[in-house]
C-alpha positions in Angstrom: 101.7 97.8 98.5 103.0 97.0 102.0 102.1 93.4 103.1 102.9 91.0 105.9 105.4 88.5 104.5 105.8 86.3 107.6 105.2 86.0 111.3 107.8 84.4 113.4 107.6 83.5 117.1 110.6 82.9 119.4 110.4 81.2 122.8 113.4 81.3 125.1 114.3 81.4 128.8 117.2 83.7 129.5 116.8 83.3 133.2 114.0 81.3 134.9 111.1 82.8 133.0 109.8 81.6 129.7 109.5 84.5 127.3 107.8 84.7 123.9 108.6 87.3 121.2 106.8 87.8 117.9 108.4 89.2 114.8 106.3 90.4 112.0 108.2 90.7 108.7 106.9 92.9 105.8 107.3 93.1 102.1 109.8 95.9 102.7 113.1 94.0 103.3 114.3 95.9 106.4 110.9 96.7 107.9 109.7 94.5 110.7 108.1 94.8 114.1 108.7 93.1 117.4 106.2 92.4 120.2 106.1 90.6 123.5 103.6 87.7 123.7 104.8 86.2 127.0 102.5 83.9 129.0 104.9 82.2 131.3 102.6 79.4 132.4 101.7 78.2 128.8 104.4 79.6 126.6 104.3 76.7 124.1 100.5 77.2 123.7 101.1 80.8 122.7 103.8 79.7 120.2 101.3 77.2 118.7 98.5 79.8 118.6 100.7 82.2 116.6 102.2 79.6 114.3 99.1 77.4 113.6 96.2 79.8 113.9 97.2 83.5 113.6 100.1 83.5 111.1 98.0 82.0 108.3 95.4 84.8 108.8 98.0 87.5 108.5 100.2 86.6 105.5 99.6 89.0 102.6 97.6 91.6 104.6 98.5 95.2 105.2 100.2 95.6 108.5 99.0 99.2 108.9 95.4 98.0 109.4 95.9 97.2 113.1 92.3 97.5 114.1 91.1 95.3 111.3 93.8 92.7 112.0 93.0 92.7 115.7 89.4 91.9 115.0 90.3 89.2 112.5 92.7 87.5 114.9 90.2 87.8 117.8 87.3 86.3 115.9 89.2 83.6 114.0 91.7 82.4 116.7 91.1 78.9 118.1 91.0 80.0 121.8 88.5 82.8 122.1 89.2 85.4 124.8 91.5 83.4 126.9 95.0 84.1 128.1 96.7 82.0 125.4 95.0 83.8 122.5 95.1 87.2 124.2 98.9 87.0 124.7 99.4 85.8 121.1 97.3 88.6 119.7 99.0 91.1 122.0 102.4 90.2 120.7 101.4 90.5 117.1 99.5 93.7 117.8 102.6 95.2 119.5 104.7 94.2 116.5 102.2 95.8 114.1 102.3 99.1 116.1 106.1 98.9 116.1 105.9 98.8 112.3 103.6 101.8 112.2 106.0 103.7 114.5 108.9 102.9 112.2 106.9 104.1 109.2 106.2 107.3 111.0 109.9 107.7 111.9 109.1 107.5 115.6 
């Protein structure tokens, strides 16, 4: 069974903008997805939302259930429907779709 093994978040500033990238690792050793969760004004808040609130919800779940996971994150995240949570969810959602694309050889 394919499951989410970990969710990592990276914040960096290669130029003048603060960028946030999410990496979702799966139980398949070489299968992972990447997503952009950048919110330049509050990048550290997005990192905290992913690490402290969303990551624990996702570990052990099937990454192919993108719609179910989106609802889970939206309803159980600390900040409801604001830019911090929306960017955090978007980064994870993009990473999950990246995994689905790789599974479909796209």
